[in-house]
C-alpha positions in Angstrom: -7.9 -32.1 33.4 -6.4 -32.1 36.8 -4.0 -35.0 35.7 -3.5 -33.9 32.0 -0.7 -31.1 33.4 -2.8 -28.0 32.4 -3.5 -27.5 36.3 -1.1 -25.0 38.0 1.7 -26.3 39.7 2.4 -25.2 43.2 5.6 -26.6 45.3 5.7 -26.5 49.1 8.5 -27.1 51.5 7.7 -30.2 54.4 9.8 -31.1 56.9 10.0 -34.7 57.9 11.4 -36.4 60.9 13.8 -34.9 62.7 16.8 -34.8 60.1 15.5 -31.5 58.8 15.7 -32.4 55.3 13.8 -30.3 53.0 11.6 -32.4 50.5 9.3 -30.6 47.9 5.6 -31.7 46.9 4.1 -30.6 43.3 0.6 -30.6 43.3 -1.3 -30.4 39.9 -4.7 -29.4 39.2 -6.6 -26.6 40.0 -7.2 -27.7 43.7 -3.6 -26.1 44.8 -3.6 -24.1 48.1 -2.4 -20.4 47.5 0.3 -19.6 49.6 -0.7 -16.9 52.2 2.0 -14.1 50.8 2.0 -10.8 52.5 3.3 -7.9 50.2 5.3 -4.7 51.8 3.9 -1.6 50.9 6.0 0.5 48.6 7.1 3.6 50.4 7.9 6.9 48.5 11.3 8.1 48.7 11.2 11.3 50.8 12.0 14.8 49.1 14.7 16.5 50.5 13.5 19.3 52.6 15.1 22.2 55.1 14.6 22.4 58.4 11.4 23.5 58.5 9.8 20.9 55.9 10.3 23.7 53.0 12.2 23.0 49.6 15.3 24.5 49.5 16.0 27.9 47.1 18.3 25.4 44.6 15.9 22.7 44.3 13.2 25.6 43.7 15.2 27.4 41.6 15.6 24.4 39.2 12.6 23.6 39.0 11.7 27.1 38.0 14.0 27.2 35.3 12.8 23.6 34.1 9.6 25.1 33.8 10.6 28.4 31.9 11.2 28.2 28.0 13.8 30.2 26.6 13.6 32.0 23.1 15.3 29.6 21.2 13.3 26.9 22.3 10.1 28.5 21.4 11.5 29.5 18.1 12.2 26.1 17.5 8.9 24.8 18.3 7.2 27.8 16.2 9.9 26.8 13.0 8.5 22.9 13.6 4.7 24.0 13.8 5.5 26.3 10.7 7.1 23.3 8.8 4.2 20.6 9.5 1.9 22.9 8.4 3.5 23.8 5.3 3.9 19.7 4.6 0.4 18.9 5.5 -0.9 21.7 3.2 1.2 20.7 0.5 0.4 17.0 0.9 -3.7 18.3 0.6 -2.7 20.2 -2.2 -1.2 17.3 -4.2 -4.1 14.8 -3.3 -6.1 17.1 -4.7 -4.6 17.7 -7.7 -3.9 14.0 -8.1 -7.9 13.2 -7.2 -8.3 15.8 -10.1 -6.0 13.9 -12.4 -7.9 10.8 -11.9 -10.8 11.8 -12.9 -9.4 13.7 -16.1 -8.1 10.6 -17.0 -10.9 8.2 -16.1 -13.3 10.8 -18.6 -10.8 11.0 -21.3 -10.5 7.0 -21.1 -14.5 7.1 -21.7 -14.2 9.4 -24.4 -11.8 7.2 -26.0 -13.8 4.3 -25.5 -16.6 6.0 -26.9 -14.7 7.3 -30.6 -13.5 4.0 -30.8 -16.6 2.0 -30.8 -18.0 5.2 -33.3 -15.0 4.5 -35.4 -15.8 0.5 -35.5 -19.9 1.3 -36.3 -19.0 3.5 -39.0 -16.1 1.2 -40.3 -18.8 -1.8 -40.1 -21.4 0.6 -42.0 -19.2 1.4 -45.0 -18.0 -2.2 -45.3 -21.4 -3.3 -45.1 -22.9 -1.2 -47.9 -20.3 -1.6 -50.8 -21.8 -4.1 -53.3 -19.3 -6.0 -54.5 -20.8 -7.4 -57.4 -22.0 -3.9 -58.7 -18.1 -3.2 -58.3 -17.0 -6.0 -60.7 -19.7 -5.2 -63.3 -18.8 -1.7 -62.9 -14.8 -2.5 -63.5 -15.7 -5.3 -65.8 -18.2 -3.6 -68.3 -17.5 0.3 -67.8 -13.8 0.6 -67.7 -12.8 -2.4 -69.5 -10.7 -4.5 -67.1 -10.5 -8.3 -66.9 -10.2 -10.7 -64.5 -6.5 -12.0 -64.1 -5.5 -15.2 -65.5 -3.0 -17.5 -63.4 0.1 -16.6 -65.7 -0.4 -13.0 -64.6 -0.3 -13.6 -61.2 3.3 -13.6 -59.9 3.6 -14.6 -56.0 6.8 -13.8 -53.9 8.1 -15.7 -51.2 9.1 -13.3 -47.9 11.6 -13.8 -45.4 10.6 -11.9 -43.0 6.9 -12.5 -42.7 6.2 -8.3 -42.2 6.4 -7.0 -45.7 7.8 -7.3 -48.6 10.0 -4.2 -50.0 9.7 -3.4 -54.1 13.3 -2.3 -55.5 12.1 -1.6 -59.1 8.8 -2.2 -61.1 6.9 -5.3 -61.8 7.6 -6.7 -64.9 4.0 -6.6 -67.5 3.7 -8.5 -70.4 
């Protein structure tokens, strides 16, 4: 990888001859020599002090004022804390109500599914219990009904496809 250009690059000044001409040499790879750089220690800015090395009274007064909390600031912080607690409590109550409602919806959904299954099974039981041959025998023998002939059947054309509206009596023969 030394020749692929992924190594560190360093530049070094080199003087050649008596011309004092600067040329730059680039070295690729992991064998680049590090320059000996010395860092200067960062000095802290000096605090303004009086003759005897103590802090001046004006600076001391400003520091004491900065550390004090006045009544308005305390009142503001108290109001902010009360509002925050109020919002958090309301949020938790709404979450609890939401959880209860979700549980109610789940139980009502399960109850609805159970009612639908019971209704379907009862409907199938009723449909299966009807003997159509027995109904036909009772209708023809006991009630005197007859099978409809083709000239008694009237067909209607439905335009909507949904239902037929009957505005008058169906003619009988």
